[in-house]
C-alpha positions in Angstrom: -4.4 16.2 2.5 -6.7 16.6 5.4 -9.1 19.5 5.7 -11.2 20.5 8.7 -14.5 21.5 9.0 -15.4 23.5 12.3 -19.2 23.6 13.1 -20.5 26.5 15.4 -24.4 26.3 15.3 -25.3 26.0 11.4 -22.0 27.9 10.2 -19.1 26.2 9.0 -15.6 27.6 8.4 -12.9 25.8 6.5 -9.3 25.6 7.4 -7.0 24.9 4.3 -3.2 23.8 4.6 -0.8 26.7 4.1 1.6 27.2 1.1 0.6 27.4 -2.7 1.9 24.0 -3.7 2.4 20.7 -2.2 5.6 18.7 -2.3 6.4 17.0 -5.7 5.6 13.2 -5.6 5.5 10.3 -8.0 3.0 7.5 -8.5 3.5 4.3 -10.4 0.7 3.4 -13.0 0.4 -0.4 -13.6 -1.1 0.2 -17.0 -1.3 -3.7 -18.0 -2.9 -4.5 -14.9 -0.4 -7.2 -14.1 -1.1 -9.1 -17.2 1.0 -10.0 -20.1 -0.5 -8.9 -23.7 0.4 -10.4 -27.1 0.0 -8.2 -30.1 -0.4 -9.9 -33.4 -0.6 -8.6 -37.0 1.1 -6.3 -39.7 0.0 -3.0 -38.3 -1.9 -2.8 -34.6 -2.3 -0.2 -32.1 -2.6 -1.6 -28.4 -4.2 1.2 -26.4 -4.1 1.2 -22.2 -6.3 3.4 -20.7 -5.6 4.9 -17.2 -7.0 7.6 -14.7 -5.1 10.4 -13.2 -6.4 13.1 -10.4 -7.9 16.2 -11.7 -6.5 17.6 -8.4 -3.1 17.2 -9.7 -0.4 19.2 -11.7 1.9 17.3 -13.6 5.4 18.1 -13.6 8.6 16.8 -15.4 9.9 13.9 -15.4 7.3 11.5 -15.8 8.9 8.2 -17.2 7.4 4.9 -19.3 9.3 1.8 -18.4 8.2 -0.4 -21.3 9.2 -4.0 -21.0 8.6 -6.3 -24.2 9.6 -9.0 -26.6 8.9 -10.1 -30.2 9.1 -12.7 -32.8 12.8 -13.6 -34.0 11.5 -13.5 -37.4 10.5 -9.9 -38.0 12.3 -7.9 -40.6 14.0 -5.0 -38.8 13.6 -2.5 -41.8 9.8 -3.0 -41.9 9.2 -3.4 -38.1 8.6 -1.0 -35.4 7.4 0.1 -32.3 5.9 3.5 -31.6 4.8 5.4 -28.2 1.9 7.8 -27.8 0.5 9.6 -24.9 -3.0 10.9 -25.6 -2.2 11.0 -29.2 1.1 12.6 -29.1 3.9 10.3 -30.4 7.0 10.6 -28.1 9.3 7.4 -29.4 9.9 5.1 -31.9 12.2 2.0 -32.3 12.9 -0.8 -34.9 12.2 -4.2 -34.1 15.4 -6.2 -34.5 17.6 -8.9 -32.7 18.9 -6.3 -30.3 15.5 -6.0 -28.3 14.1 -9.7 -29.3 13.8 -10.8 -25.8 13.3 -9.1 -22.5 13.9 -5.6 -23.6 13.3 -2.4 -22.0 12.3 0.9 -23.7 12.8 4.1 -21.5 10.4 6.9 -22.6 10.1 10.4 -21.1 6.8 11.3 -20.9 6.6 15.5 -21.1 4.1 16.6 -18.5 2.1 18.6 -21.2 0.6 15.6 -22.6 -0.6 14.2 -19.5 -4.3 15.5 -18.4 -6.4 14.8 -15.2 -9.0 12.4 -15.9 -8.9 9.5 -18.4 -5.4 9.0 -20.3 -4.5 6.6 -23.4 -1.0 5.1 -23.7 -1.0 3.8 -27.1 1.4 1.3 -28.6 1.4 1.4 -32.3 3.1 -1.9 -33.8 4.4 -2.8 -37.4 5.4 -6.0 -38.0 6.7 -7.9 -41.1 8.7 -10.9 -42.0 10.4 -12.0 -45.2 7.6 -12.8 -47.1 7.4 -10.6 -50.1 3.4 -11.0 -50.3 1.8 -8.6 -47.7 -1.4 -10.9 -47.6 0.9 -13.6 -46.5 1.8 -12.0 -43.6 -1.4 -10.5 -42.7 -2.5 -14.3 -41.7 1.0 -15.1 -40.2 0.8 -16.3 -36.8 4.6 -15.8 -36.3 4.1 -12.0 -36.1 4.1 -10.9 -32.6 5.0 -9.0 -30.2 4.7 -9.3 -26.2 3.9 -6.6 -23.9 4.9 -7.6 -20.7 3.1 -7.0 -17.2 6.2 -5.7 -15.5 5.8 -2.4 -17.6 5.1 0.9 -15.6 4.4 4.4 -16.1 5.7 6.8 -13.4 4.0 10.1 -13.1 5.4 12.9 -11.4 2.9 15.5 -9.9 2.4 18.1 -7.4 -1.3 18.5 -6.0 -3.0 21.8 -7.4 -3.2 24.7 -5.1 -6.5 24.7 -3.3 -9.0 27.9 -3.1 -11.7 27.6 -0.9 -14.9 28.5 -2.6 -18.1 28.0 -0.5 -20.1 28.3 -3.8 -18.7 25.1 -4.6 -18.9 23.3 -1.5 -18.5 20.2 -1.1 -17.3 19.5 -4.7 -13.9 21.3 -4.6 -13.5 20.4 -0.7 -13.9 16.6 -0.6 -11.4 16.0 -3.2 -11.9 12.7 -4.3 -8.7 11.2 -5.3 -8.1 7.3 -6.5 -4.6 7.2 -6.1 -3.4 8.3 -2.6 -0.6 5.8 -2.1 -1.0 5.9 2.0 -3.8 4.6 4.0 -3.4 7.8 6.4 -4.1 10.2 3.1 -7.6 8.8 2.6 -8.9 11.1 5.1 -10.3 13.8 3.5 -12.1 15.8 5.9 -12.5 16.2 9.7 -15.5 17.4 10.9 -15.2 19.0 14.4 -18.2 19.5 16.7 -18.6 20.7 20.4 -18.3 18.1 23.4 -22.2 18.6 23.8 -23.7 19.4 20.4 -27.3 20.9 19.9 -29.9 19.0 17.8 -29.3 21.5 15.2 -25.5 20.9 14.9 -26.4 17.4 14.8 -28.3 17.9 12.1 -25.8 19.9 10.3 -23.2 17.0 10.7 -25.6 14.7 9.2 -26.0 17.1 6.1 -22.2 17.3 6.0 -21.8 13.7 6.4 -24.4 13.0 3.6 -22.7 15.3 1.1 -19.2 14.3 1.7 -20.3 10.6 1.4 -21.8 11.6 -2.1 -18.5 13.4 -3.5 -16.1 11.0 -2.0 -17.7 7.8 -3.2 -17.5 4.4 -1.5 -13.8 3.2 -1.2 -12.4 6.5 -2.5 -11.7 8.1 0.8 -12.6 8.9 4.5 -14.0 11.7 6.9 -14.2 11.5 10.7 -16.6 13.5 13.1 -14.5 14.5 16.2 -15.0 16.3 19.5 -12.2 19.0 20.4 
């Protein structure tokens, strides 16, 4: 989403895209960061933190594609896996021979449980073997579940409607979004100046550039200064 700032002397005017909402889109979150993770123990919670833009409105469906394997000695009636997002339980399954190797668990994630900012995907795993004494299982190295690196969370979203508000300039205007999937969308703003700008106009451009740089941050986006 590109926005334009026009300078006429020291005045600034904003031109924002028409339309109340942007097109629905999906981004794939590699919450495992490309690394397999082995969970061991009788009762363990594995947390995966991920960040979503505060400029997004979340819509259905978002989908978790969880890839996993587990030890063959797990006792079905005492072994389970539960998926939670931001504290909301979404699905539970038994760990048994049917999902022992290269298993896939597909879970719908309601839009209402997602939020802008930091989110957490929690996998609570309970594992027991045929050993009768719980203390023996606590130290049993054969109790394990592997969360595979191919796991993904596909998040569906629309960009929120932008309400121009000069009182909040440039915080709402810069829109520093970490997850734009296309390089061309990294351009957050274009500053337009006359062919022969005056010293005052150049000073205003410098002030705007400084503010945009502070709001967008290094590596998070870009802005351009052009002449008509």
